[in-house]
C-alpha positions in Angstrom: 52.3 -30.0 28.4 50.2 -30.5 25.0 48.0 -32.9 26.7 47.2 -30.5 29.7 46.2 -27.8 27.3 43.9 -30.3 25.2 42.5 -31.6 28.3 41.7 -27.9 29.5 40.1 -26.9 26.1 38.0 -30.2 26.3 36.9 -29.2 29.6 36.1 -25.6 28.6 34.1 -27.0 25.5 32.0 -29.4 28.0 31.3 -26.4 30.5 30.3 -24.2 27.6 27.9 -26.9 26.3 26.4 -27.4 29.5 25.9 -23.8 30.2 24.1 -23.4 26.8 22.0 -26.2 27.4 21.1 -25.0 31.0 20.0 -21.6 29.4 17.8 -23.0 26.6 16.0 -25.5 28.9 14.7 -22.6 30.9 12.3 -21.6 28.2 11.5 -18.3 26.5 11.3 -15.3 28.4 7.6 -13.7 28.7 7.3 -10.3 27.1 5.2 -7.9 28.9 1.8 -7.4 27.3 1.3 -5.3 24.4 -0.7 -2.1 25.0 -4.4 -1.8 23.5 -4.1 -0.9 19.6 -5.6 2.5 18.7 -9.1 2.4 17.4 -9.5 2.2 13.7 -9.8 5.3 11.6 -13.3 6.7 10.8 -14.4 4.9 7.8 -14.9 7.5 4.8 -17.9 5.8 3.8 -19.9 6.8 6.9 -19.0 10.5 6.7 -21.6 11.8 4.0 -19.0 14.9 3.4 -16.2 12.6 2.0 -18.3 10.4 0.1 -18.1 11.4 -3.6 -21.4 12.6 -5.0 -21.9 11.6 -8.6 -24.2 13.7 -11.2 -25.0 11.6 -14.2 -26.2 13.6 -17.3 -27.5 11.8 -20.1 -27.1 13.2 -23.7 -27.7 12.0 -27.1 -24.4 11.2 -28.1 -22.8 10.5 -24.6 -23.2 10.3 -20.9 -21.2 12.6 -18.6 -20.6 11.8 -15.0 -19.5 14.7 -12.7 -17.8 13.3 -9.3 -17.7 16.0 -6.5 -16.1 15.6 -3.1 -16.9 18.2 -0.4 -18.6 20.2 -3.1 -15.2 20.3 -5.1 -15.4 19.0 -8.7 -12.7 16.0 -9.0 -13.3 14.7 -12.5 -15.8 14.5 -15.1 -16.0 11.0 -17.1 -17.3 11.1 -20.7 -18.5 8.2 -22.1 -19.4 8.6 -25.9 -22.0 6.4 -27.5 -19.4 4.9 -30.0 -15.8 4.9 -28.4 -14.0 4.9 -25.2 -14.6 6.7 -22.1 -12.2 9.6 -21.4 -11.9 11.8 -18.2 -11.5 15.6 -18.0 -9.6 16.6 -15.0 -9.6 20.5 -13.8 -6.3 22.1 -13.7 -5.0 23.9 -10.3 -7.5 27.0 -10.7 -10.5 24.9 -12.4 -10.7 27.2 -15.4 -9.6 24.6 -17.9 -9.6 20.8 -18.0 -6.9 18.3 -19.0 -7.9 15.4 -21.1 -7.0 11.9 -19.9 -7.6 8.3 -21.2 -7.8 6.8 -17.6 -7.1 8.1 -14.0 -3.9 6.3 -13.6 -1.2 9.3 -13.2 1.5 7.0 -13.1 4.1 7.2 -15.8 4.4 4.4 -18.1 7.9 3.5 -19.4 8.2 1.4 -22.3 9.7 -1.8 -22.2 10.9 -3.8 -25.2 12.4 -7.5 -24.8 15.8 -7.4 -26.0 17.1 -10.9 -25.6 14.8 -14.0 -25.1 16.4 -17.6 -24.0 
């Protein structure tokens, strides 16, 4: 009885191995051809309305660059004769300006090394 069960399990394993080998010998199924990709978006450099217009004003102690897109003032870069440049960014209504040292608006979290091995 045990020998019969053992023989059945061996025959079952061989049949399974043969079926698996036959299925893998057929090769991969061909996928249907993919549709044409959509056309690339229109380049912003090709559209004169989307290209930024820069107005440079040179003074004795500083250089001022006004950057506008579609006629709207985006930011002003002020480069003093001595010192680091800074940016003036108009607030929501455009009446006042916010001074920033860079155009990077991400939050900088301080990182300290606590342990070093």
